[in-house]
VEXTOR-258243 format. One record per residue (C-alpha): residue number from 1; x negated, z, y negated. Coordinates in steps of 0.2 Angstrom, whole numbers. Last residue first. Example, Ala and Ser with C-alpha at 12.3 -4.5 7.8 and 13.67 -1.06 7.14 Angstrom:
<rs>
> 2 -68 36 5 .
> 1 -62 39 22 .
</rs>
This chain:
<rs>
> 82 186 195 -330 .
> 81 187 186 -313 .
> 80 168 189 -312 .
> 79 155 176 -305 .
> 78 141 183 -294 .
> 77 123 183 -299 .
> 76 111 180 -284 .
> 75 106 163 -291 .
> 74 100 171 -307 .
> 73 89 182 -297 .
> 72 81 168 -288 .
> 71 78 158 -305 .
> 70 70 174 -312 .
> 69 59 176 -297 .
> 68 54 158 -299 .
> 67 50 160 -317 .
> 66 40 176 -312 .
> 65 30 166 -299 .
> 64 27 152 -312 .
> 63 20 165 -325 .
> 62 9 173 -312 .
> 61 2 156 -307 .
> 60 -2 153 -325 .
> 59 -10 169 -328 .
> 58 -20 167 -312 .
> 57 -26 150 -318 .
> 56 -31 158 -335 .
> 55 -41 172 -326 .
> 54 -50 159 -315 .
> 53 -55 149 -331 .
> 52 -60 165 -339 .
> 51 -71 170 -324 .
> 50 -78 152 -323 .
> 49 -83 153 -342 .
> 48 -90 170 -341 .
> 47 -100 167 -326 .
> 46 -108 150 -332 .
> 45 -124 157 -341 .
> 44 -126 173 -329 .
> 43 -124 162 -314 .
> 42 -137 150 -320 .
> 41 -150 163 -324 .
> 40 -147 172 -308 .
> 39 -149 156 -298 .
> 38 -165 151 -308 .
> 37 -172 168 -304 .
> 36 -168 167 -286 .
> 35 -176 150 -285 .
> 34 -191 156 -294 .
> 33 -193 171 -282 .
> 32 -190 160 -266 .
> 31 -203 147 -272 .
> 30 -198 131 -280 .
> 29 -204 114 -275 .
> 28 -199 101 -288 .
> 27 -195 83 -282 .
> 26 -181 83 -295 .
> 25 -166 79 -284 .
> 24 -172 83 -267 .
> 23 -184 97 -271 .
> 22 -173 105 -284 .
> 21 -157 104 -273 .
> 20 -167 111 -258 .
> 19 -173 126 -268 .
> 18 -156 129 -276 .
> 17 -148 129 -258 .
> 16 -162 141 -252 .
> 15 -157 152 -267 .
> 14 -139 152 -262 .
> 13 -144 158 -245 .
> 12 -155 171 -251 .
> 11 -141 177 -264 .
> 10 -128 177 -250 .
> 9 -139 188 -239 .
> 8 -144 200 -252 .
> 7 -125 202 -256 .
> 6 -119 193 -272 .
> 5 -112 202 -287 .
> 4 -101 192 -298 .
> 3 -94 200 -314 .
> 2 -111 205 -320 .
> 1 -113 221 -331 .
</rs>
């Protein structure tokens, strides 16, 4: 099951970008179907890597936020006369 699901409008806009890129960089003219097919292939190939990278980034961010919370709670501690 794909992680990323584009709306029809998004997929058409991205396919148009693929068409332009292939035309500009490789002098290859792709039709709408070919561009969408290529887009789907590329997304399927890179999706797990991008997802895992984003997940790793979120994990690091959560760790930092937890460390910040720990510091904030430590600053709230009061000294005791005991």
